[in-house]
C-alpha positions as CSV (number, residue, x, y, z in Angstrom):
1,M,118.2,77.0,147.1
2,A,119.7,80.9,148.2
3,F,116.8,82.0,150.1
4,H,116.2,79.0,151.7
5,R,119.9,79.8,152.9
6,L,118.9,83.2,153.4
7,T,116.2,81.8,155.3
8,W,118.0,79.9,157.6
9,R,120.9,82.5,158.1
10,I,118.4,85.1,159.8
11,G,116.3,82.7,161.5
12,A,119.1,80.6,162.9
13,P,119.8,83.6,165.5
14,F,116.4,83.4,166.7
15,V,116.2,79.8,167.1
16,L,119.8,80.0,169.1
17,L,118.3,82.8,171.1
18,V,114.7,80.7,171.8
19,G,117.0,77.7,173.3
20,A,119.1,80.2,175.0
21,L,116.1,82.3,176.6
22,T,114.4,78.8,177.0
23,L,117.2,77.3,179.5
24,F,117.9,80.6,181.7
25,L,113.5,80.5,182.0
26,L,113.8,77.3,182.8
27,W,116.3,78.3,185.7
28,F,115.2,81.6,186.5
29,I,111.2,80.8,186.8
30,P,111.4,78.2,189.2
31,R,113.9,80.0,191.2
32,Q,111.7,83.2,191.4
33,L,108.7,81.2,192.1
34,A,110.1,79.7,195.0
35,L,111.8,82.6,196.3
36,Q,108.6,84.0,196.5
37,D,106.8,81.0,198.1
38,T,109.5,80.9,201.0
39,E,109.1,85.0,201.7
40,R,104.9,84.2,201.7
41,F,106.1,81.2,204.3
42,R,108.6,83.4,206.1
43,R,105.7,86.0,206.4
44,V,103.0,83.3,207.7
45,A,105.4,82.3,210.7
46,T,105.9,86.0,211.3
47,T,102.4,86.6,212.1
48,I,101.7,83.8,214.2
49,G,104.8,84.8,216.4
50,V,103.5,88.3,216.7
51,F,99.7,87.0,217.3
52,V,101.5,84.2,220.1
53,G,104.0,86.8,221.5
54,T,100.9,89.5,222.2
55,K,98.6,87.3,223.0
56,G,101.1,85.4,225.4
57,L,99.8,82.1,224.6
58,P,101.8,79.0,225.4
59,P,102.7,76.0,222.6
60,T,100.0,73.6,223.1
61,E,98.4,70.7,220.9
62,E,95.2,72.6,220.9
63,L,96.7,75.8,219.3
64,A,98.7,73.8,217.0
65,R,95.6,72.5,215.2
66,D,93.5,75.7,215.2
67,L,96.7,77.5,213.9
68,A,97.0,74.9,211.1
69,R,93.2,75.4,210.1
70,V,93.8,79.5,210.1
71,T,97.4,79.4,207.8
72,G,96.9,76.1,205.4
73,H,100.1,74.6,206.6
74,A,101.1,71.8,209.2
75,V,101.4,73.5,212.4
76,F,103.0,71.7,215.5
77,A,103.6,72.8,219.2
78,R,107.5,71.2,220.4
79,V,107.7,71.1,224.0
80,H,110.2,69.3,226.0
81,G,111.4,67.4,222.7
82,Q,107.8,66.4,221.5
83,L,105.5,67.0,218.6
84,L,102.1,67.6,219.4
85,P,100.3,66.6,217.7
86,R,102.2,63.4,216.5
87,P,104.0,64.3,212.9
88,P,104.6,61.3,210.2
89,E,108.2,59.8,211.1
90,P,110.2,61.0,207.9
91,L,109.1,64.5,208.9
92,R,109.6,63.9,213.0
93,A,113.1,64.0,213.3
94,F,113.7,66.6,210.9
95,A,110.9,68.9,212.5
96,L,112.6,68.0,216.2
97,Q,116.1,69.2,215.1
98,D,116.8,72.8,216.3
99,Q,115.3,75.6,214.8
100,P,117.4,78.6,214.3
101,A,116.0,82.0,216.5
102,D,116.1,84.4,213.4
103,R,113.1,82.3,211.7
104,E,115.1,81.0,209.2
105,V,113.8,78.5,206.2
106,R,115.1,75.1,206.3
107,E,114.4,72.4,203.6
108,H,114.4,68.2,203.9
109,G,112.4,66.1,201.7
110,G,110.2,68.6,200.0
111,H,109.3,70.3,202.7
112,Q,110.0,73.3,204.7
113,T,110.2,74.0,208.3
114,I,110.4,77.2,210.2
115,A,110.5,77.3,214.3
116,I,108.4,80.0,215.9
117,P,109.5,81.0,219.6
118,T,107.1,81.8,222.3
119,D,108.0,82.6,225.8
120,G,110.6,80.3,226.7
121,R,108.5,77.2,227.2
122,G,108.8,75.5,223.9
123,D,107.9,76.9,220.8
124,F,105.8,76.2,217.3
125,V,107.1,74.4,214.2
126,L,105.6,75.9,211.1
127,V,106.1,73.2,208.0
128,R,104.9,73.4,204.3
129,E,105.1,70.4,202.0
130,V,107.0,72.3,198.7
131,D,104.7,71.8,195.7
132,T,107.1,71.3,193.1
133,A,104.4,69.7,190.7
134,A,102.5,73.1,190.4
135,S,105.5,75.3,189.8
136,G,106.6,72.8,187.0
137,L,103.3,73.1,185.2
138,L,103.3,76.7,185.9
139,V,106.7,76.9,184.2
140,A,105.5,74.5,181.2
141,Q,103.3,77.0,180.3
142,L,105.4,80.2,180.5
143,L,107.4,78.5,178.4
144,A,105.5,77.3,176.0
145,V,103.8,80.8,175.6
146,V,107.3,82.6,175.3
147,V,108.6,80.0,172.7
148,L,105.7,80.5,170.8
149,L,105.9,84.2,170.3
150,L,109.7,83.4,169.9
151,V,108.9,81.5,166.9
152,L,105.9,83.8,165.8
153,T,108.2,86.5,165.4
154,A,111.3,85.0,164.1
155,S,108.3,83.6,161.6
156,V,107.2,87.4,161.0
157,V,110.8,88.8,160.4
158,V,112.3,86.3,158.2
159,R,109.1,86.4,156.0
160,S,109.4,90.2,155.9
161,V,112.8,89.8,154.8
162,T,112.3,87.2,152.4
163,R,109.2,87.7,150.4
164,P,110.2,91.0,149.0
165,L,113.7,89.5,147.7
166,H,111.7,86.8,146.3
167,N,109.6,89.2,144.5
168,L,112.4,91.1,143.2
169,R,114.2,87.2,142.2
170,A,111.0,86.8,140.4
171,M,111.0,90.5,138.8
172,L,114.9,89.4,137.2
173,P,113.8,87.7,134.0
174,R,111.8,91.4,133.6
175,I,114.9,93.5,133.6
176,E,115.1,93.9,130.1
177,T,111.7,93.6,128.8
178,D,109.5,96.8,127.7
179,E,105.9,95.9,129.5
180,P,105.3,97.6,132.6
181,V,106.4,96.1,136.2
182,D,104.8,96.9,139.0
183,L,107.3,97.1,142.3
184,P,105.8,97.8,145.2
185,E,109.0,97.2,147.1
186,A,110.3,100.3,145.7
187,R,107.7,102.3,148.0
188,R,109.6,101.1,151.3
189,A,111.8,103.4,153.2
190,D,114.6,100.5,154.2
191,E,117.4,98.9,152.5
192,I,114.9,96.3,150.6
193,G,113.6,100.0,149.1
194,D,116.7,101.1,147.9
195,L,117.3,97.7,146.4
196,A,113.8,97.9,144.6
197,R,114.6,101.1,143.3
198,A,118.1,100.2,142.0
199,F,116.6,97.5,140.3
200,L,114.0,100.0,138.7
201,R,116.9,102.3,137.6
202,T,118.9,99.5,136.5
203,R,115.9,98.7,134.2
204,A,115.4,101.9,132.6
205,A,119.3,102.0,132.2
206,L,119.1,98.9,130.5
207,H,116.3,100.1,128.3
208,D,117.4,103.5,127.3
209,E,121.0,102.0,126.1
210,R,119.4,99.2,123.8
211,T,117.1,101.9,122.6
212,A,120.3,104.0,121.9
213,R,122.2,101.2,120.5
214,E,119.2,100.3,118.4
215,R,119.3,103.8,116.8
216,M,122.7,104.1,116.1
217,E,122.8,100.8,114.7
218,K,119.4,102.4,112.5
219,L,121.8,105.2,111.4
220,A,124.8,103.1,111.0
221,V,122.9,101.6,108.2
222,L,121.0,104.9,107.3
223,G,124.1,106.9,106.8
224,R,126.0,104.7,104.2
225,M,122.7,104.3,102.6
226,T,122.5,108.4,102.6
227,A,126.0,109.2,101.6
228,A,125.8,106.8,98.5
229,L,122.6,108.3,97.8
230,A,123.3,112.2,98.0
231,H,126.6,111.3,95.7
232,E,124.2,110.0,93.2
233,V,121.5,112.9,93.6
234,Q,123.3,115.4,94.2
235,N,124.8,115.8,90.7
236,P,121.6,115.4,88.8
237,V,119.8,117.6,91.4
238,A,122.1,120.3,90.5
239,A,122.0,119.6,86.2
240,I,118.4,119.7,86.9
241,R,118.5,123.2,88.6
242,M,120.8,124.3,85.7
243,H,118.4,123.4,83.1
244,A,115.1,125.1,84.8
245,Q,117.4,128.4,85.0
246,L,117.7,128.3,81.5
247,L,114.0,128.0,80.9
248,H,113.5,131.2,82.3
249,G,112.4,133.3,79.7
250,A,111.6,130.9,77.5
251,G,107.8,132.4,77.0
252,H,104.6,130.3,76.9
253,G,104.5,129.4,80.4
254,A,108.3,128.5,80.9
255,D,108.9,130.9,83.8
256,E,106.4,129.1,85.8
257,A,107.4,125.4,85.2
258,A,111.1,126.8,85.8
259,A,109.4,128.0,88.8
260,T,108.6,124.7,89.9
261,I,111.3,122.1,88.6
262,E,113.6,124.6,91.2
263,H,111.0,124.3,94.3
264,E,110.9,120.1,93.6
265,A,114.9,120.5,93.1
266,G,114.6,122.5,96.3
267,R,112.5,119.5,98.1
268,I,115.0,117.0,96.9
269,E,117.8,118.5,98.3
270,N,116.2,119.4,101.3
271,L,115.2,115.9,102.0
272,L,119.0,114.9,101.3
273,N,119.9,117.6,103.8
274,Q,117.4,116.3,106.5
275,W,119.3,112.5,106.1
276,L,122.6,114.1,106.2
277,F,121.6,115.5,109.5
278,L,120.3,112.5,111.1
279,T,123.6,110.3,109.9
280,R,126.3,113.6,110.2
281,P,125.0,116.0,112.9
282,E,126.6,118.9,113.1
283,P,126.7,121.9,115.8
284,P,124.7,125.7,114.7
285,A,126.6,127.6,113.3
286,L,125.1,130.6,115.2
287,A,124.5,133.9,113.8
288,P,121.5,137.0,114.7
289,I,118.5,135.6,113.0
290,D,114.9,137.2,112.9
291,V,112.2,134.9,113.2
292,G,109.9,136.5,111.8
293,E,111.4,137.4,108.6
294,W,112.4,134.1,108.9
295,L,109.2,132.6,109.1
296,A,108.2,135.0,106.5
297,K,110.4,133.9,103.9
298,V,109.5,129.9,104.4
299,V,105.9,131.1,103.9
300,T,106.3,132.4,100.8
301,G,108.8,130.0,99.6
302,T,105.9,127.3,100.1
303,D,102.9,129.3,98.9
304,A,102.7,126.8,96.1
305,Q,102.6,123.6,98.0
306,C,100.1,125.2,100.4
307,R,97.9,126.2,97.2
308,H,98.3,122.8,96.2
309,A,97.6,121.5,99.7
310,R,93.8,123.7,100.1
311,A,95.5,125.1,103.1
312,E,95.4,128.7,104.5
313,V,98.4,130.0,106.1
314,Q,98.0,132.6,108.4
315,L,101.4,133.8,109.8
316,A,101.4,136.7,112.9
317,A,104.8,137.4,113.9
318,G,106.2,141.1,116.0
319,S,109.8,142.6,114.6
320,G,112.3,142.2,116.6
321,L,112.2,138.7,117.8
322,V,115.7,138.0,116.9
323,V,117.8,135.0,118.4
324,A,120.8,133.5,117.9
325,A,120.4,130.6,115.5
326,D,121.7,128.5,112.5
327,G,119.5,130.0,109.7
328,R,120.2,127.0,107.9
329,R,118.7,124.7,110.2
330,L,116.2,127.0,111.4
331,D,114.8,127.1,108.1
332,Q,114.5,123.3,108.2
333,V,112.7,123.2,111.1
334,F,110.1,125.3,109.7
335,R,109.3,124.1,106.8
336,N,109.5,120.2,108.0
337,L,106.7,121.5,110.8
338,L,104.7,123.7,108.0
339,T,105.0,120.2,105.9
340,N,103.7,118.3,108.5
341,A,100.7,120.5,109.2
342,L,99.8,120.6,106.0
343,Q,100.2,116.5,105.2
344,A,97.5,116.8,108.7
345,M,95.1,118.4,106.9
346,P,94.6,116.4,103.5
347,G,91.6,117.8,102.8
348,G,93.0,121.1,103.1
349,G,92.4,123.8,106.2
350,T,94.1,126.9,108.1
351,L,97.4,126.8,109.8
352,H,97.9,129.4,112.5
353,I,101.6,130.3,112.7
354,E,102.3,132.9,115.4
355,A,105.9,133.9,117.0
356,R,105.8,135.9,120.0
357,R,107.8,136.5,122.9
358,E,107.6,134.7,125.8
359,P,109.7,134.5,129.2
360,G,113.4,133.0,128.5
361,G,113.1,133.5,124.7
362,I,110.8,133.5,121.5
363,A,107.9,130.9,121.3
364,V,106.3,130.2,117.9
365,H,103.4,128.5,117.9
366,F,102.2,126.3,114.7
367,R,98.5,125.5,114.8
368,D,96.6,123.5,112.2
369,S,92.8,122.3,111.9
370,G,93.6,118.7,111.1
371,R,92.8,115.5,113.2
372,G,95.3,116.3,115.9
373,F,97.7,113.6,117.2
374,S,97.3,110.2,118.7
375,A,97.9,109.4,121.9
376,A,101.4,107.0,120.6
377,A,102.0,110.3,118.6
378,L,102.1,112.1,121.2
379,Q,104.6,110.2,123.6
380,R,106.6,109.5,120.6
381,F,107.0,112.2,118.0
382,A,110.6,112.7,118.9
383,E,111.3,109.2,117.9
384,F,113.2,108.6,114.7
385,F,111.3,106.1,112.6
386,F,108.0,106.4,114.2
387,S,104.9,107.6,111.4
388,E,101.8,107.0,111.6
389,R,101.0,108.4,108.2
390,E,101.2,106.0,105.2
391,G,104.4,106.7,103.8
392,G,105.5,108.8,106.0
393,M,109.3,108.3,107.2
394,G,108.9,109.4,110.6
395,I,112.0,111.9,110.3
396,G,110.1,115.4,110.2
397,L,109.5,116.2,113.9
398,S,112.6,113.7,114.8
399,V,114.9,116.1,112.8
400,A,113.0,119.2,113.7
401,S,113.5,118.0,117.2
402,E,116.6,117.5,117.2
403,I,117.8,120.7,115.7
404,V,115.8,122.7,118.4
405,K,117.7,120.8,121.0
406,A,121.2,121.6,119.6
407,H,120.0,125.0,120.1
408,G,119.2,124.5,123.6
409,G,115.5,125.1,122.9
410,T,112.5,122.2,122.9
411,L,110.3,121.2,120.8
412,T,106.3,120.2,122.3
413,V,103.7,119.2,120.9
414,A,99.7,119.2,122.1
415,N,96.1,118.7,120.8
416,R,93.9,121.7,120.8
417,A,90.6,122.0,122.4
418,E,88.8,123.1,119.5
419,G,90.6,120.3,117.5
420,G,93.9,120.2,115.6
421,A,97.6,120.0,116.8
422,C,99.4,122.5,118.0
423,V,103.6,122.5,117.8
424,T,105.4,124.8,119.9
425,V,109.0,125.9,119.1
426,H,110.5,127.4,122.1
427,L,114.4,129.2,121.5
428,P,116.0,130.4,124.1
429,G,118.0,133.9,124.5
430,L,121.2,132.7,122.6
431,T,124.6,134.8,122.9
432,L,126.6,134.6,120.1
433,D,130.5,132.7,120.4
434,P,133.1,136.4,120.4
435,A,135.4,133.7,118.3
């Protein structure tokens, strides 16, 4: 209903314009046509006057008949108060009246007359019947064309405004949905285009706000669970570590068993740290970190894990690749990426880790020989709790991405042309806080 009211609000001015213009044309067109006909009538009289005056012809009935055949108007010779040939009675008295000498056109009873003076022995009277019917028909035709054009114009203008608004109204119920929306009006360069683009921006903002709210709700629940779990797990893990250390030197393979126990306890602690980071992210404590040395430490610390996964890790890192970073957090990033790469190669394979200086900072590339990322994973790899691996929690890459962002860097993923995936960490050259 609102759009019908809008249609009338836009169309009403055009209706008023049509009415006003129609009234004006009803007055103007007949007037102009009459003035043109009168002017042509006066020119005919002037031509007759010049012809008669030049030839010195007296006003006679025969000459009047000849002039009538030539001009197509009634022509009478007026001599001594008589009209020759004799005109109809209604016109006779009017035609006999004195006519002005300057050939002024006079009107009477649907006729126009004009006197043409001669040599003083009389004059000619030129008579024209005013054809109001033909003028009215022409006026009606012109008005019909004008009205039709105005109505068509009004229809086009109204539809050009109301149709896009109708489309926008139809899109409103889909403002909170995730399905793709094609809104051609957003490509317009006018106010309707501005409105359509504002609709799309609002829709995107609502989607982002809803996603953020859902994430915060998940993290709130996760935070309560993690806090309780960490409290319950930390003490047993500490006891396990202590007893593992007591096994060192006991002989009969105790050292290897103790190392395995400490490693697995470390994995539990690392997992707890990741959950705690999700619930209580802290800004990184920056310090100078040699990326190559830190990567070597991570590869050495996960050697048993790599052998178990039948994966070969090849590390290529130059010296002097120093950045300002939080070593504990950076260690967490590298371990997560290495673990993800091993899980992507369940039958074994090769993981190439390369660290090098690039414009703007240090880049670390993790290239595995697994199956690569799916299309969905390429889009949603940094989304919390998204995982396509059976039993996966979907926090490894998410935590790594958040930590890298906290350092002012970026984490990107891609598939390699020769097969496998490539995850790249780019850390900018951060400066330490003087404090």
